[in-house]
C-alpha positions in Angstrom: 21.0 -13.2 -3.1 20.0 -10.1 -1.2 21.7 -6.7 -0.7 21.0 -4.4 2.3 19.7 -1.0 1.2 18.1 2.1 2.7 14.9 3.6 1.2 14.9 7.4 1.4 12.4 10.1 0.5 13.6 12.6 -2.2 13.7 15.3 0.5 15.4 13.0 3.0 12.6 13.5 5.5 12.1 9.7 5.8 14.2 6.6 5.5 14.0 2.9 6.3 16.2 -0.1 6.0 15.3 -2.5 3.2 16.6 -5.4 1.1 17.1 -5.7 -2.7 16.5 -9.3 -3.7 18.2 -10.6 -6.8 16.8 -13.5 -8.9 13.4 -13.6 -7.2 10.1 -14.0 -9.1 7.3 -11.4 -8.7 5.1 -14.1 -7.0 7.8 -15.0 -4.5 8.5 -11.3 -3.8 4.8 -10.6 -3.2 4.6 -13.6 -0.8 7.6 -12.3 1.2 6.0 -8.9 1.3 2.8 -10.3 2.7 4.7 -12.5 5.2 6.5 -9.5 6.6 3.5 -7.1 6.6 4.7 -4.8 3.7 2.1 -2.6 2.2 4.0 -2.4 -1.1 7.0 -3.9 -2.8 9.0 -2.5 -5.7 9.6 -5.1 -8.3 11.8 -4.9 -11.4 13.4 -6.9 -14.2 16.3 -6.2 -16.5 15.4 -3.8 -19.3 11.9 -3.1 -17.9 10.5 -0.4 -15.7 10.1 -1.2 -12.0 6.5 -1.5 -10.7 4.9 -1.1 -7.3 
């Protein structure tokens, strides 16, 4: 499942459309990021800090 989101700088000087993917493994998320030319992804799991 995925949910559309907008990533925004704290000072609102920048924003871009993004997706929040639910139930995806870190490896699958990294593969999707590579496929679509993303320089970074933000990955998180329940009760753990998110990582870049």
